Structure formats: structure tokens, C-alpha cells
LUMPA-937082 format. One record per atom (N, C-alpha, C): chain; z, y, x; residue in three letters; atom name. Coordinates in nm, 4 decimals. Each point is the difference from the previous one (the first is absolute). Layout:
BEGIN
chaine|c3|c2|c1|residu|atome
A|Z|Y|X|ALA|CA
...
END
This chain:
BEGIN
chaine|c3|c2|c1|residu|atome
A|-2.5850|0.1273|1.9214|MET|N
A|0.0880|0.0360|-0.1096|MET|CA
A|0.1113|0.0895|0.0540|MET|C
A|0.0120|0.1168|-0.0550|THR|N
A|0.0993|0.0960|0.0438|THR|CA
A|0.1133|0.0072|-0.1025|THR|C
A|0.1203|-0.0110|0.0484|VAL|N
A|0.1176|0.0107|-0.0864|VAL|CA
A|0.0496|0.1436|0.0085|VAL|C
A|0.0110|0.0643|-0.1136|THR|N
A|0.0434|0.1394|-0.0013|THR|CA
A|0.1521|0.0089|0.0108|THR|C
A|0.0452|0.1151|0.0363|ARG|N
A|0.1438|0.0235|0.0136|ARG|CA
A|0.0705|-0.0124|-0.1353|ARG|C
A|-0.0672|0.0421|-0.1067|ASP|N
A|0.0596|-0.0102|-0.1334|ASP|CA
A|0.0255|-0.1450|-0.0378|ASP|C
A|-0.0935|-0.0878|0.0354|ALA|N
A|0.0172|-0.1422|-0.0299|ALA|CA
A|0.1159|-0.0585|0.0802|ALA|C
A|0.0138|0.0419|0.1251|LEU|N
A|0.1096|-0.0498|0.0833|LEU|CA
A|0.1355|0.0493|-0.0491|LEU|C
A|0.0032|0.1187|-0.0581|GLU|N
A|0.1269|0.0544|-0.0477|GLU|CA
A|0.0491|-0.0706|-0.1258|GLU|C
A|-0.0883|-0.0728|-0.0684|ARG|N
A|0.0406|-0.0757|-0.1178|ARG|CA
A|0.0629|-0.1343|0.0346|ARG|C
A|-0.0206|-0.0496|0.1202|VAL|N
A|0.0519|-0.1314|0.0392|VAL|CA
A|0.1530|-0.0040|-0.0019|VAL|C
A|0.0711|0.0995|0.0564|PRO|N
A|0.1470|-0.0059|-0.0086|PRO|CA
A|0.0511|0.0035|-0.1435|PRO|C
A|-0.0660|0.0754|-0.0872|LEU|N
A|0.0394|0.0043|-0.1401|LEU|CA
A|-0.0189|-0.1368|-0.0655|LEU|C
A|-0.1105|-0.0648|0.0296|LEU|N
A|-0.0252|-0.1338|-0.0529|LEU|CA
A|0.1037|-0.0995|0.0514|LEU|C
A|0.0311|0.0054|0.1289|CYS|N
A|0.1013|-0.0895|0.0574|CYS|CA
A|0.1376|0.0261|-0.0596|CYS|C
A|0.0324|0.1261|-0.0222|ARG|N
A|0.1296|0.0351|-0.0572|ARG|CA
A|0.0127|-0.0519|-0.1430|ARG|C
A|-0.1060|0.0153|-0.0776|SER|N
A|0.0003|-0.0499|-0.1372|SER|CA
A|0.0094|-0.1517|-0.0034|SER|C
A|-0.0756|-0.0647|0.0873|LEU|N
A|0.0047|-0.1458|0.0096|LEU|CA
A|0.1383|-0.0475|0.0423|LEU|C
A|0.0617|0.0703|0.0955|ALA|N
A|0.1336|-0.0374|0.0462|ALA|CA
A|0.1017|0.0111|-0.1131|ALA|C
A|-0.0081|0.1072|-0.0777|PHE|N
A|0.0928|0.0182|-0.1111|PHE|CA
A|-0.0116|-0.1145|-0.1005|PHE|C
A|-0.1227|-0.0367|-0.0342|ILE|N
A|-0.0214|-0.1077|-0.0965|ILE|CA
A|0.0489|-0.1331|0.0553|ILE|C
A|-0.0363|-0.0316|0.1247|LEU|N
A|0.0395|-0.1283|0.0588|LEU|CA
A|0.1515|-0.0107|0.0170|LEU|C
A|0.0635|0.1080|0.0429|LEU|N
A|0.1451|-0.0028|0.0156|LEU|CA
A|0.0695|-0.0176|-0.1340|LEU|C
A|-0.0506|0.0672|-0.1014|ALA|N
A|0.0604|-0.0132|-0.1331|ALA|CA
A|-0.0156|-0.1413|-0.0539|ALA|C
A|-0.1188|-0.0577|0.0135|VAL|N
A|-0.0231|-0.1371|-0.0488|VAL|CA
A|0.0863|-0.0994|0.0773|VAL|C
A|0.0056|0.0153|0.1319|GLY|N
A|0.0812|-0.0899|0.0810|GLY|CA
A|0.1474|0.0097|-0.0323|GLY|C
A|0.0495|0.1219|-0.0187|PHE|N
A|0.1410|0.0188|-0.0283|PHE|CA
A|0.0369|-0.0536|-0.1379|PHE|C
A|-0.0835|0.0279|-0.0984|VAL|N
A|0.0254|-0.0536|-0.1341|VAL|CA
A|-0.0069|-0.1522|0.0025|VAL|C
A|-0.0893|-0.0546|0.0784|GLY|N
A|-0.0085|-0.1452|0.0148|GLY|CA
A|0.1265|-0.0585|0.0602|GLY|C
A|0.0576|0.0704|0.0963|PHE|N
A|0.1270|-0.0457|0.0578|PHE|CA
A|0.1111|-0.0009|-0.1045|PHE|C
A|0.0007|0.1013|-0.0835|LEU|N
A|0.1058|0.0113|-0.1003|LEU|CA
A|-0.0132|-0.1021|-0.1126|LEU|C
A|-0.1220|-0.0365|-0.0346|THR|N
A|-0.0206|-0.0887|-0.1141|THR|CA
A|-0.0092|-0.1480|0.0359|THR|C
A|-0.0101|-0.0319|0.1274|THR|N
A|-0.0064|-0.1400|0.0430|THR|CA
A|0.1133|-0.0267|0.0983|THR|C
A|0.0043|-0.1213|0.0486|ASP|N
A|0.1018|-0.0371|0.0987|ASP|CA
A|-0.0464|0.0236|0.1432|ASP|C
A|-0.1111|0.0694|0.0168|ALA|N
A|-0.0545|0.0248|0.1331|ALA|CA
A|0.0900|0.0958|0.0781|ALA|C
A|0.0018|-0.0196|0.1297|THR|N
A|0.0717|0.0908|0.0899|THR|CA
A|-0.1012|0.0647|0.0930|THR|C
A|0.0433|0.0999|0.0721|ILE|N
A|-0.0924|0.0709|0.0880|ILE|CA
A|-0.0440|-0.0861|0.1184|ILE|C
A|0.0782|-0.0993|0.0347|LEU|N
A|-0.0347|-0.0864|0.1128|LEU|CA
A|-0.0700|-0.1290|-0.0422|LEU|C
A|-0.0259|-0.0161|-0.1282|ASP|N
A|-0.0676|-0.1188|-0.0507|ASP|CA
A|-0.1500|0.0166|0.0203|ASP|C
A|-0.0539|-0.0581|0.1078|THR|N
A|-0.1408|0.0212|0.0348|THR|CA
A|-0.0960|-0.0729|-0.0931|THR|C
A|0.0482|-0.0897|-0.0821|GLY|N
A|-0.0853|-0.0697|-0.0932|GLY|CA
A|-0.0195|0.0740|-0.1303|GLY|C
A|0.0704|0.1092|-0.0190|SER|N
A|-0.0075|0.0759|-0.1241|SER|CA
A|-0.1146|0.1002|0.0055|SER|C
A|-0.0729|0.0098|-0.1087|VAL|N
A|-0.1077|0.0984|-0.0102|VAL|CA
A|0.0570|0.1412|0.0051|VAL|C
A|0.1180|0.0183|-0.0563|PHE|N
A|0.0606|0.1331|-0.0036|PHE|CA
A|0.0393|0.0481|0.1399|PHE|C
A|0.0343|-0.0908|0.0882|THR|N
A|0.0291|0.0381|0.1384|THR|CA
A|-0.1263|0.0512|0.0677|THR|C
A|-0.1113|-0.0672|-0.0238|ILE|N
A|-0.1270|0.0423|0.0586|ILE|CA
A|-0.0420|0.1355|-0.0570|ILE|C
A|0.0132|0.0169|-0.1305|VAL|N
A|-0.0362|0.1271|-0.0639|VAL|CA
A|0.0883|0.1130|0.0518|VAL|C
A|0.1295|-0.0254|0.0127|PHE|N
A|0.0922|0.1019|0.0506|PHE|CA
A|-0.0343|0.0355|0.1452|PHE|C
A|-0.0303|-0.1005|0.0812|GLY|N
A|-0.0383|0.0249|0.1396|GLY|CA
A|-0.1285|0.0795|0.0113|GLY|C
A|-0.0972|-0.0297|-0.0859|LEU|N
A|-0.1237|0.0777|-0.0009|LEU|CA
A|0.0259|0.1440|-0.0428|LEU|C
A|0.0947|0.0190|-0.0907|GLY|N
A|0.0374|0.1354|-0.0409|GLY|CA
A|0.0618|0.0794|0.1143|GLY|C
A|0.0854|-0.0653|0.0770|VAL|N
A|0.0608|0.0660|0.1159|VAL|CA
A|-0.1080|0.0344|0.1031|VAL|C
A|-0.0921|-0.0925|0.0232|ALA|N
A|-0.1084|0.0248|0.0953|ALA|CA
A|-0.0889|0.1150|-0.0469|ALA|C
A|-0.0311|0.0044|-0.1275|ALA|N
A|-0.0824|0.1090|-0.0535|ALA|CA
A|0.0715|0.1340|0.0130|ALA|C
A|0.1305|0.0011|-0.0184|ALA|N
A|0.0767|0.1244|0.0151|ALA|CA
A|-0.0032|0.0482|0.1448|ALA|C
A|0.0143|-0.0915|0.0936|ILE|N
A|-0.0035|0.0369|0.1423|ILE|CA
A|-0.1381|0.0527|0.0377|ILE|C
A|-0.1055|-0.0665|-0.0469|VAL|N
A|-0.1363|0.0458|0.0279|VAL|CA
A|-0.0234|0.1376|-0.0616|VAL|C
A|0.0509|0.0218|-0.1190|SER|N
A|-0.0150|0.1297|-0.0654|SER|CA
A|0.0664|0.1113|0.0801|SER|C
A|0.1188|-0.0258|0.0489|ILE|N
A|0.0707|0.1005|0.0810|ILE|CA
A|-0.0761|0.0271|0.1294|ILE|C
A|-0.0448|-0.1071|0.0658|TYR|N
A|-0.0723|0.0147|0.1259|TYR|CA
A|-0.1291|0.0791|-0.0201|TYR|C
A|-0.0780|-0.0360|-0.1022|LEU|N
A|-0.1256|0.0711|-0.0237|LEU|CA
A|0.0233|0.1437|-0.0448|LEU|C
A|0.1063|0.0236|-0.0750|GLY|N
A|0.0312|0.1366|-0.0404|GLY|CA
A|0.0297|0.0881|0.1189|GLY|C
A|0.0701|-0.0530|0.0976|ILE|N
A|0.0302|0.0763|0.1217|ILE|CA
A|-0.1243|0.0139|0.0865|ILE|C
A|-0.0766|-0.1088|0.0119|LEU|N
A|-0.1192|0.0007|0.0854|LEU|CA
A|-0.1072|0.0946|-0.0524|LEU|C
A|-0.0183|0.0044|-0.1319|LEU|N
A|-0.1052|0.0820|-0.0568|LEU|CA
A|0.0441|0.1429|-0.0317|LEU|C
A|0.1256|0.0329|0.0272|HIS|N
A|0.0495|0.1347|-0.0264|HIS|CA
A|-0.0679|0.0979|0.0954|HIS|C
A|-0.0571|0.1037|-0.0567|ASP|N
A|-0.0699|0.0998|0.0812|ASP|CA
A|0.0615|0.1359|-0.0291|ASP|C
A|0.0827|0.0516|0.0911|PRO|N
A|0.0658|0.1283|-0.0254|PRO|CA
A|-0.0975|0.1175|-0.0032|PRO|C
A|-0.1185|-0.0135|0.0520|ASP|N
A|-0.0967|0.1106|0.0020|ASP|CA
A|-0.0814|0.0091|-0.1283|ASP|C
A|0.0105|-0.1004|-0.0866|ALA|N
A|-0.0835|-0.0004|-0.1210|ALA|CA
A|0.0572|0.0889|-0.1066|ALA|C
END
């Protein structure tokens, strides 16, 4: 199975979109409940953390897959 370059270039976009959604849901959850960012038992803390991780992965893959010769 061969993965094309076009398919790989869509991964950072997918991660960025996922990060935006997760961060928004986590942040709104913080505002509407009594959860705090350090409350590890809260679902919104986990969602917010996954959003931050997705954003970092998106940035890393965007830099890694950048091809100045293309």
C-alpha cells in the first residue's frame, strides 16, 4: 500500500480542524461547568488536552511535510 504525497498533505489540515473543534468544546465546557484546567476527572480537561496535542501535531506535520521545491 503506497501513501501518496497528496494524502499526507491532508493530515495536518485534518489535525488542525480537529484541534479547533476540541479546543472550542473544551473551552466552552470550562465556561459552562465548574471544571478547571487542572481537574483531571473532567471530560472537558481531557478534550482540551487532546485539542492542544492535535494542534502541536498539526504544526509539526506542517513543518515536516513542507516542501519548498514543490
